[in-house]
C-alpha positions as a Markdown table, in Angstrom:
| # | Residue | x | y | z |
|---|---|---|---|---|
| 1 | Met | 80.1 | 65.3 | 118.5 |
| 2 | Thr | 79.2 | 63.8 | 115.3 |
| 3 | Val | 81.1 | 64.5 | 112.3 |
| 4 | Asn | 78.7 | 65.0 | 109.2 |
| 5 | Thr | 80.9 | 63.3 | 106.4 |
| 6 | Pro | 79.0 | 64.8 | 103.6 |
| 7 | Leu | 79.5 | 68.2 | 104.5 |
| 8 | Leu | 82.7 | 67.8 | 105.8 |
| 9 | Val | 83.5 | 66.6 | 101.8 |
| 10 | Phe | 81.8 | 69.5 | 100.9 |
| 11 | Tyr | 84.2 | 71.6 | 102.5 |
| 12 | Leu | 87.2 | 69.8 | 102.0 |
| 13 | Ala | 86.3 | 70.6 | 98.2 |
| 14 | Leu | 85.6 | 74.4 | 98.5 |
| 15 | Ala | 89.1 | 74.5 | 100.1 |
| 16 | Ala | 91.2 | 72.4 | 97.9 |
| 17 | Ala | 89.2 | 74.4 | 95.1 |
| 18 | Ala | 90.3 | 77.9 | 96.9 |
| 19 | Val | 93.5 | 76.9 | 96.8 |
| 20 | Ala | 94.2 | 75.5 | 93.2 |
| 21 | Tyr | 92.1 | 79.1 | 92.3 |
| 22 | Leu | 94.8 | 80.6 | 94.1 |
| 23 | Ile | 97.8 | 78.8 | 92.9 |
| 24 | Gly | 96.6 | 79.3 | 89.6 |
| 25 | Gly | 96.3 | 82.9 | 89.6 |
| 26 | Tyr | 99.2 | 83.6 | 90.8 |
| 27 | Arg | 100.9 | 81.3 | 87.9 |
| 28 | Ala | 98.6 | 83.6 | 85.7 |
| 29 | Val | 99.8 | 86.9 | 86.9 |
| 30 | Arg | 103.4 | 85.7 | 86.6 |
| 31 | Arg | 102.7 | 84.4 | 82.7 |
| 32 | Ala | 100.8 | 88.0 | 81.8 |
| 33 | Arg | 102.5 | 90.9 | 80.2 |
| 34 | Ser | 101.1 | 93.8 | 81.7 |
| 35 | Leu | 98.1 | 93.8 | 84.4 |
| 36 | Arg | 96.3 | 96.7 | 85.4 |
| 37 | Gly | 93.9 | 97.5 | 87.8 |
| 38 | Pro | 90.3 | 97.4 | 88.1 |
| 39 | Thr | 88.4 | 101.4 | 87.2 |
| 40 | Ala | 85.6 | 102.7 | 89.4 |
| 41 | Glu | 83.1 | 101.7 | 86.9 |
| 42 | Glu | 84.5 | 97.7 | 86.8 |
| 43 | Leu | 84.1 | 97.8 | 91.1 |
| 44 | Gly | 81.1 | 99.2 | 90.8 |
| 45 | Ile | 79.7 | 96.5 | 88.6 |
| 46 | Gly | 80.9 | 94.0 | 90.5 |
| 47 | Ala | 79.2 | 95.7 | 93.6 |
| 48 | Leu | 75.7 | 95.6 | 91.8 |
| 49 | Val | 75.3 | 92.3 | 89.9 |
| 50 | Thr | 76.7 | 90.4 | 93.1 |
| 51 | Phe | 74.1 | 92.9 | 95.0 |
| 52 | Phe | 71.5 | 91.2 | 92.8 |
| 53 | Asp | 72.5 | 87.6 | 92.9 |
| 54 | Thr | 72.3 | 87.8 | 96.5 |
| 55 | Leu | 68.9 | 88.3 | 96.5 |
| 56 | Gly | 68.4 | 85.4 | 94.0 |
| 57 | Ile | 68.3 | 87.0 | 90.2 |
| 58 | Gly | 71.8 | 85.8 | 89.5 |
| 59 | Ser | 75.1 | 87.5 | 88.3 |
| 60 | Phe | 76.0 | 86.1 | 85.2 |
| 61 | Ala | 73.5 | 87.2 | 82.7 |
| 62 | Pro | 73.7 | 91.0 | 83.6 |
| 63 | Thr | 77.5 | 91.0 | 84.2 |
| 64 | Thr | 77.3 | 89.6 | 80.3 |
| 65 | Ala | 74.9 | 92.4 | 79.2 |
| 66 | Leu | 76.4 | 95.3 | 81.1 |
| 67 | Phe | 79.9 | 94.2 | 79.8 |
| 68 | Lys | 78.6 | 94.0 | 76.2 |
| 69 | Leu | 77.0 | 97.2 | 76.5 |
| 70 | Arg | 79.5 | 98.8 | 78.0 |
| 71 | Arg | 82.1 | 97.3 | 75.4 |
| 72 | Ile | 84.8 | 96.8 | 78.6 |
| 73 | Val | 85.6 | 93.2 | 77.7 |
| 74 | Pro | 85.8 | 91.4 | 74.2 |
| 75 | Asp | 83.2 | 89.3 | 73.8 |
| 76 | Glu | 85.3 | 86.2 | 73.5 |
| 77 | Leu | 86.8 | 86.9 | 77.0 |
| 78 | Ile | 84.0 | 87.6 | 78.7 |
| 79 | Pro | 83.1 | 83.7 | 79.8 |
| 80 | Gly | 86.3 | 83.3 | 81.2 |
| 81 | Thr | 86.0 | 87.0 | 83.0 |
| 82 | Leu | 82.7 | 86.0 | 84.5 |
| 83 | Asn | 84.5 | 82.5 | 85.9 |
| 84 | Val | 87.1 | 84.0 | 87.0 |
| 85 | Gly | 86.2 | 87.4 | 88.7 |
| 86 | Leu | 83.2 | 85.6 | 90.6 |
| 87 | Val | 84.5 | 83.2 | 92.9 |
| 88 | Ser | 85.0 | 85.8 | 95.8 |
| 89 | Ala | 81.2 | 86.4 | 95.9 |
| 90 | Ala | 80.4 | 82.6 | 95.5 |
| 91 | Leu | 82.4 | 81.9 | 97.8 |
| 92 | Val | 80.9 | 84.6 | 100.7 |
| 93 | Glu | 77.5 | 83.7 | 99.8 |
| 94 | Thr | 78.4 | 80.0 | 100.4 |
| 95 | Ala | 79.5 | 80.6 | 104.2 |
| 96 | Ile | 76.6 | 82.5 | 104.5 |
| 97 | Phe | 73.9 | 80.3 | 103.2 |
| 98 | Val | 75.2 | 76.9 | 103.5 |
| 99 | Thr | 75.2 | 77.7 | 107.3 |
| 100 | Thr | 71.7 | 79.5 | 107.5 |
| 101 | Ile | 69.4 | 77.2 | 105.2 |
| 102 | Ile | 69.5 | 73.1 | 106.2 |
| 103 | Val | 69.2 | 71.6 | 103.2 |
| 104 | Glu | 70.0 | 67.8 | 103.0 |
| 105 | Pro | 73.6 | 66.7 | 102.9 |
| 106 | Ala | 74.2 | 64.2 | 100.7 |
| 107 | Leu | 72.2 | 66.2 | 98.1 |
| 108 | Leu | 74.3 | 69.4 | 98.1 |
| 109 | Val | 77.8 | 68.2 | 98.3 |
| 110 | Ala | 76.8 | 65.5 | 95.2 |
| 111 | Met | 75.0 | 68.5 | 93.0 |
| 112 | Val | 77.7 | 70.4 | 93.9 |
| 113 | Leu | 80.6 | 68.1 | 93.3 |
| 114 | Ser | 78.8 | 67.2 | 89.5 |
| 115 | Ala | 78.1 | 71.1 | 88.7 |
| 116 | Ala | 81.9 | 71.4 | 89.8 |
| 117 | Ala | 82.7 | 68.4 | 86.7 |
| 118 | Gly | 81.1 | 69.5 | 84.5 |
| 119 | Ala | 82.3 | 73.4 | 84.6 |
| 120 | Trp | 86.2 | 71.3 | 84.1 |
| 121 | Ala | 84.6 | 69.6 | 81.1 |
| 122 | Gly | 82.9 | 73.1 | 79.7 |
| 123 | Ala | 85.3 | 75.6 | 80.6 |
| 124 | Gly | 87.9 | 73.4 | 78.3 |
| 125 | Ile | 85.8 | 73.2 | 75.2 |
| 126 | Val | 84.9 | 77.1 | 75.8 |
| 127 | Ala | 88.7 | 78.2 | 76.4 |
| 128 | His | 89.2 | 76.9 | 72.7 |
| 129 | Leu | 86.1 | 78.1 | 70.5 |
| 130 | Pro | 86.3 | 80.9 | 68.3 |
| 131 | Arg | 85.4 | 84.4 | 68.7 |
| 132 | Arg | 82.0 | 84.3 | 67.0 |
| 133 | Ala | 81.2 | 80.8 | 68.5 |
| 134 | Ile | 81.2 | 82.2 | 72.0 |
| 135 | Gln | 79.5 | 85.6 | 70.7 |
| 136 | Ile | 76.7 | 82.9 | 69.5 |
| 137 | Ala | 76.2 | 80.9 | 72.7 |
| 138 | Met | 76.2 | 84.1 | 75.2 |
| 139 | Gly | 73.4 | 85.5 | 73.2 |
| 140 | Ile | 71.7 | 82.6 | 73.4 |
| 141 | Ala | 72.4 | 82.3 | 76.7 |
| 142 | Leu | 70.9 | 85.8 | 77.3 |
| 143 | Leu | 67.6 | 84.9 | 75.6 |
| 144 | Ile | 67.4 | 82.2 | 77.8 |
| 145 | Ala | 67.8 | 84.0 | 80.8 |
| 146 | Gly | 65.5 | 86.5 | 79.7 |
| 147 | Thr | 63.2 | 84.7 | 79.1 |
| 148 | Val | 63.4 | 82.5 | 82.3 |
| 149 | Phe | 63.2 | 86.0 | 84.1 |
| 150 | Ala | 60.0 | 87.0 | 82.6 |
| 151 | Ala | 58.9 | 83.3 | 83.1 |
| 152 | Val | 59.1 | 83.9 | 86.6 |
| 153 | Asn | 57.8 | 87.4 | 86.6 |
| 154 | Leu | 54.4 | 86.1 | 85.0 |
| 155 | Gly | 54.2 | 83.3 | 87.4 |
| 156 | Ala | 54.7 | 80.7 | 84.7 |
| 157 | Leu | 57.0 | 78.8 | 86.6 |
| 158 | Pro | 56.2 | 76.2 | 89.7 |
| 159 | Gly | 56.7 | 77.9 | 93.0 |
| 160 | Gly | 58.0 | 74.9 | 94.9 |
| 161 | Gly | 57.2 | 72.3 | 97.0 |
| 162 | Thr | 58.0 | 72.0 | 100.7 |
| 163 | Ala | 61.1 | 68.8 | 100.4 |
| 164 | Met | 64.3 | 69.5 | 101.9 |
| 165 | Ala | 65.3 | 66.2 | 100.5 |
| 166 | Leu | 65.6 | 64.0 | 97.0 |
| 167 | Ala | 65.5 | 60.4 | 96.9 |
| 168 | Gly | 65.9 | 57.4 | 94.5 |
| 169 | Trp | 65.5 | 58.4 | 90.8 |
| 170 | Lys | 65.2 | 62.3 | 91.5 |
| 171 | Phe | 68.4 | 62.4 | 93.2 |
| 172 | Gly | 69.5 | 61.3 | 90.5 |
| 173 | Ile | 68.1 | 63.3 | 88.1 |
| 174 | Ala | 69.2 | 66.7 | 90.4 |
| 175 | Val | 72.5 | 65.0 | 90.6 |
| 176 | Ala | 72.5 | 64.6 | 86.3 |
| 177 | Ile | 71.2 | 68.0 | 85.3 |
| 178 | Asn | 73.3 | 70.3 | 87.6 |
| 179 | Phe | 76.2 | 68.5 | 85.6 |
| 180 | Val | 75.0 | 70.1 | 82.2 |
| 181 | Leu | 74.3 | 72.9 | 84.0 |
| 182 | Gly | 77.6 | 73.5 | 85.4 |
| 183 | Ala | 79.0 | 72.7 | 82.2 |
| 184 | Leu | 76.9 | 75.8 | 80.3 |
| 185 | Met | 77.9 | 78.2 | 83.3 |
| 186 | Ser | 81.5 | 78.5 | 81.0 |
| 187 | Val | 79.4 | 79.9 | 77.9 |
| 188 | Gly | 77.8 | 82.4 | 80.2 |
| 189 | Ile | 74.5 | 80.8 | 81.2 |
| 190 | Gly | 74.1 | 81.3 | 84.4 |
| 191 | Leu | 73.5 | 78.2 | 87.0 |
| 192 | Tyr | 70.7 | 80.2 | 89.7 |
| 193 | Ala | 67.8 | 79.8 | 87.6 |
| 194 | Pro | 67.7 | 76.5 | 86.3 |
| 195 | Cys | 69.1 | 74.9 | 89.7 |
| 196 | Met | 65.8 | 76.8 | 91.5 |
| 197 | Ile | 63.3 | 75.9 | 88.6 |
| 198 | Thr | 64.7 | 72.3 | 88.2 |
| 199 | Leu | 64.4 | 71.3 | 92.5 |
| 200 | Ala | 60.6 | 73.1 | 91.9 |
| 201 | Leu | 59.5 | 70.9 | 89.9 |
| 202 | Leu | 61.2 | 68.1 | 91.9 |
| 203 | Gly | 58.9 | 69.1 | 94.5 |
| 204 | Met | 62.0 | 71.0 | 96.8 |
| 205 | His | 61.4 | 73.9 | 99.1 |
| 206 | Pro | 62.5 | 77.0 | 96.7 |
| 207 | Leu | 64.8 | 78.0 | 99.9 |
| 208 | Ala | 66.3 | 74.7 | 99.3 |
| 209 | Ala | 68.3 | 75.9 | 96.3 |
| 210 | Phe | 69.9 | 78.4 | 97.5 |
| 211 | Pro | 72.7 | 77.0 | 99.7 |
| 212 | Ile | 72.7 | 74.2 | 96.4 |
| 213 | Met | 72.9 | 76.4 | 93.8 |
| 214 | Met | 75.4 | 79.1 | 95.7 |
| 215 | Gly | 77.5 | 75.6 | 96.6 |
| 216 | Ala | 78.0 | 75.1 | 93.4 |
| 217 | Cys | 79.2 | 77.7 | 92.0 |
| 218 | Ala | 82.0 | 78.1 | 94.8 |
| 219 | Leu | 83.1 | 75.0 | 93.9 |
| 220 | Leu | 82.7 | 75.1 | 89.7 |
| 221 | Gln | 84.1 | 79.0 | 89.3 |
| 222 | Pro | 87.6 | 78.0 | 90.7 |
| 223 | Val | 87.1 | 74.8 | 89.0 |
| 224 | Ala | 86.7 | 76.3 | 85.3 |
| 225 | Ser | 89.2 | 79.5 | 86.5 |
| 226 | Leu | 91.5 | 76.8 | 86.4 |
| 227 | Lys | 91.2 | 76.2 | 82.7 |
| 228 | Phe | 90.8 | 80.0 | 81.6 |
| 229 | Phe | 94.2 | 80.8 | 83.8 |
| 230 | Gln | 96.2 | 78.0 | 81.7 |
| 231 | Thr | 95.0 | 79.8 | 78.3 |
| 232 | Gly | 94.7 | 83.5 | 79.5 |
| 233 | Lys | 91.1 | 83.9 | 77.8 |
| 234 | Phe | 90.2 | 86.6 | 80.2 |
| 235 | Ala | 90.5 | 90.1 | 81.6 |
| 236 | Trp | 92.3 | 90.9 | 84.4 |
| 237 | Gly | 90.7 | 94.3 | 85.6 |
| 238 | Pro | 87.5 | 93.5 | 84.9 |
| 239 | Ser | 88.0 | 90.5 | 86.5 |
| 240 | Leu | 89.7 | 91.8 | 89.4 |
| 241 | Gly | 86.7 | 94.5 | 89.3 |
| 242 | Leu | 84.1 | 91.8 | 89.9 |
| 243 | Ala | 86.3 | 89.8 | 92.6 |
| 244 | Ile | 86.8 | 92.9 | 94.9 |
| 245 | Gly | 83.4 | 94.8 | 94.4 |
| 246 | Gly | 81.6 | 91.6 | 94.4 |
| 247 | Ile | 82.4 | 90.8 | 98.2 |
| 248 | Val | 80.6 | 94.4 | 98.9 |
| 249 | Gly | 77.7 | 93.6 | 96.9 |
| 250 | Val | 77.3 | 90.5 | 98.7 |
| 251 | Leu | 77.4 | 91.8 | 102.2 |
| 252 | Val | 75.2 | 94.9 | 101.6 |
| 253 | Ala | 72.5 | 92.2 | 100.4 |
| 254 | Ala | 72.7 | 89.9 | 103.0 |
| 255 | Phe | 72.8 | 92.0 | 105.7 |
| 256 | Ile | 72.0 | 95.0 | 105.3 |
| 257 | Val | 69.1 | 95.5 | 102.9 |
| 258 | Lys | 68.0 | 92.1 | 102.7 |
| 259 | Ser | 65.2 | 92.3 | 100.2 |
| 260 | Leu | 63.7 | 94.8 | 97.4 |
| 261 | Pro | 60.7 | 94.0 | 95.0 |
| 262 | Leu | 62.6 | 92.1 | 93.1 |
| 263 | Val | 59.4 | 92.3 | 90.3 |
| 264 | Ala | 60.4 | 95.3 | 89.2 |
| 265 | Leu | 63.9 | 94.8 | 89.4 |
| 266 | Arg | 63.2 | 91.6 | 86.9 |
| 267 | Trp | 61.8 | 93.3 | 84.3 |
| 268 | Leu | 64.5 | 96.0 | 84.4 |
| 269 | Val | 67.0 | 93.5 | 84.3 |
| 270 | Ile | 65.0 | 91.9 | 81.5 |
| 271 | Gly | 65.0 | 94.6 | 79.1 |
| 272 | Val | 69.0 | 95.5 | 79.4 |
| 273 | Ile | 69.4 | 91.2 | 78.9 |
| 274 | Ala | 67.2 | 91.7 | 75.8 |
| 275 | Tyr | 69.1 | 94.6 | 74.1 |
| 276 | Ala | 72.7 | 93.0 | 75.1 |
| 277 | Ala | 71.5 | 89.9 | 73.3 |
| 278 | Ala | 70.3 | 91.3 | 70.3 |
| 279 | Ala | 73.7 | 92.8 | 70.1 |
| 280 | Met | 75.9 | 90.2 | 70.7 |
| 281 | Leu | 74.1 | 87.7 | 68.1 |
| 282 | Arg | 74.3 | 91.3 | 65.6 |
| 283 | Ser | 78.4 | 91.4 | 66.5 |
| 284 | Ala | 77.9 | 87.6 | 65.5 |
| 285 | Thr | 76.5 | 88.1 | 62.5 |
| 286 | Arg | 79.2 | 90.4 | 61.3 |
| 287 | Ala | 82.0 | 89.5 | 62.7 |
| 288 | Asp | 84.7 | 87.5 | 60.5 |
| 289 | Pro | 84.8 | 83.6 | 61.3 |
| 290 | Ser | 87.7 | 83.5 | 63.8 |
| 291 | Pro | 90.5 | 80.5 | 64.1 |
| 292 | Ala | 90.6 | 79.3 | 67.8 |
| 293 | Pro | 92.9 | 80.9 | 70.1 |
| 294 | Pro | 96.5 | 80.1 | 70.5 |
| 295 | Ser | 97.9 | 78.6 | 73.4 |
| 296 | Ser | 98.7 | 80.7 | 76.2 |
| 297 | Ala | 102.4 | 80.9 | 75.8 |
| 298 | Gln | 101.1 | 83.2 | 72.6 |
| 299 | Pro | 99.3 | 86.2 | 72.4 |
| 300 | Ser | 95.8 | 85.8 | 71.5 |
| 301 | Pro | 93.8 | 87.5 | 68.6 |
| 302 | Ala | 92.5 | 90.2 | 71.1 |
| 303 | Gln | 95.8 | 91.2 | 72.7 |
| 304 | Thr | 96.8 | 92.5 | 69.3 |
| 305 | Ala | 93.2 | 93.4 | 67.5 |
| 306 | Pro | 92.9 | 97.2 | 68.6 |
| 307 | Thr | 89.7 | 97.1 | 67.6 |
| 308 | His | 88.8 | 95.2 | 70.7 |
| 309 | Thr | 90.2 | 97.0 | 73.4 |
| 310 | Gly | 88.2 | 99.7 | 75.7 |
| 311 | Leu | 86.6 | 102.8 | 73.9 |
| 312 | Gly | 86.9 | 106.3 | 74.2 |
| 313 | Ala | 86.7 | 107.1 | 77.8 |
| 314 | His | 88.8 | 104.4 | 78.8 |
| 315 | Pro | 91.9 | 104.6 | 77.2 |
| 316 | Ala | 93.4 | 101.7 | 80.8 |
| 317 | Arg | 91.4 | 99.4 | 78.8 |
| 318 | Ser | 94.0 | 98.8 | 76.2 |
| 319 | Asp | 96.0 | 95.9 | 78.5 |
| 320 | Leu | 92.6 | 94.4 | 79.3 |
| 321 | Thr | 92.7 | 91.5 | 77.1 |
| 322 | Gln | 96.1 | 90.5 | 78.9 |
| 323 | Gly | 95.3 | 87.2 | 80.7 |
């Protein structure tokens, strides 16, 4: 039997990233001062956003919007929580779509590895940004996501071609852009929509984007999580909610529901995202500039500031910033 070398490299890299993620998570647990399990709401959010994610809507922007609107996670911890919590869903999606949709292996591997390299660079920067900078970045990210969703619904973006592979300069451009998209994942800009648009502009079939974007997220999120594990800049309970609920959401979408009227769903998501973007940017204008967070050996400002814990009906969230 002939061994497909690019795919073998992909699976080995994915396995190595998953093992590193588990080791990093275990070490973070040992360093944590207190931990709590996810609430029913956090599990529900995990299932909901990954359900939409599997159908191609994406999960980062909707999750950011829900976390902001429900005030579940302090703003500065949202990027880390997204990357840490959505790893399990990305891995399950990859296992489903990489084996069912045939795309040129060399392109798949090159784009996935470039996205992971970008995520490593981006997470190292985001983990040390002050709260206001993260709020502004996520507000802009939400506006970009909402604009892209609206453009898709209005038919203003390309539908794609028929190719399942790229060569020459198109190959190089796709790989380079995925590096940038991987870095932007660290501030909450989801990779799905821009990756799909990039490949469509280069003439690829829309289905070709699914294994590439899901494989990229499955590798880059564990890589980025290692940085967030080191700094503790994420929320444990919500991360576990995304991780556990996310597996359920993916399986239901992939094997039970399979399709929904996505246009109507996108308009709903656009409304939620627009409101959350305004709230995020408003928070950034009102907040006092905060210094860069300290190392993981010291409590972060979010760990000591009561104004950034859960609200009213969620007293158990007082420990959610303990990374």
